[in-house]
C-alpha positions, 0 to 999 in steps of 0.5 A: 500499500502507497504511503499515505501523505501527511497533512496539516490544516490551519484554520480547520475551524473556520468554514474553509478549514472544516471543508478541507478537513473533510476532503482530506480525511475522505482521500485514501492517499492523504492522512490527517495529522494536524487540524489547528485552530487559531491559539494552536501552537505551530509547534503542533505541526512538527510533532505531527510530522506534517508534510504538507500544510494547508493555511486557510486562515486570515491574513495577519497570520498567514506569512508567519504561519508559511514561514514556520513551515518553510523553515521546517522543510514542508510544503504549504498550499495556501488560500489565505489572501493577503498576499501583496508584492512585498509579502511574496517578495520576502517569501521568495527570499526565504525560499532561496536555497531550500530547493525541495520545498514548495509554496503554492498561493492560490487566490481560488482553489475552485478549478472552474474559477481558475480556467474562467480566468485564464479563458477571460485573460486570453480572451481579452487580447481580442476585446476593446473593453474589458472589466470585473465583477466580483460577487461575495457574501458580505462576511468577506473582509477584503474587496477586490477579491484576491480572485478578482486581482488575479484575474486582473493581473492575467488580464492586464499582462495579455493585453499588455503582450499583445499591445492592447491600449487601456479600456475606453473611458470617457468618464470625467467626473464620477462620485467616488468608487462609481467606477470601482478600482483600477487593478493593473489598468482593469477596473473591478467592481465589488459586490457584498450581498448576502445569499452569495458565496463566491461568484465573478464575471469577466465582461468583455465588449467590441463593436456590437458584441459582448462576451461574458465569462462568469464563474459560480461557487454556490458552495465552499466544497467546490474549492475542495478539488483544488485544494487536493490537486495542490496538496498532491502536486506540490512536492513536484513543484518546488519554490514559489507558484502564484496561481492554480493556474501553475499547476494545470497544463491549460495549453495556452 
């Protein structure tokens, strides 16, 4: 029998963390060795022999959690937001010289969402206008979502590579926030509404036509196949990977 991969979940008492615990426990090739809450000691990860740490905590603690994992030779699969360029830079520096350790920072683990963002980025090469609307439950603390930021960055890179100018916009006066926020030249609008879970649509417009690429997560269980994909593949992706698309053969 193949040896089970030892996995620990941080943020196990949260909604995402609780789903991750159930998903790992249900996987025949994985073994849940630790499920830590807010005040639990990270030393438990070492004592439990964790090889992969899944971080689904909060932005205030995620960097310290990942640093601990890397310093102790553990891979980290991270779904917590708050990883700006400065934090990513520090993590990249930390990983230097630790060639066998991998870290995956994934703004979204839903495979459909990852694919939708990749498709939208490629499609944006061919349209004059592009904007993003992301819709989430009102308990979400960050806006715009990490997924929307990642999508906007992918779109911006594709449009720059294709020599596409910024989307046309004749607005000269507006109330603050009316045009959303600007992420690398792409307008992003955030909706917070009770009853929603996680949803995003990219609107692409050209003369006489519009293409809408939308993804909907109706339940947090939708994120678990991506979490498990990351856990199972991280050992073969040493160093830092941002975005689950880095683990997918999209052929784009």
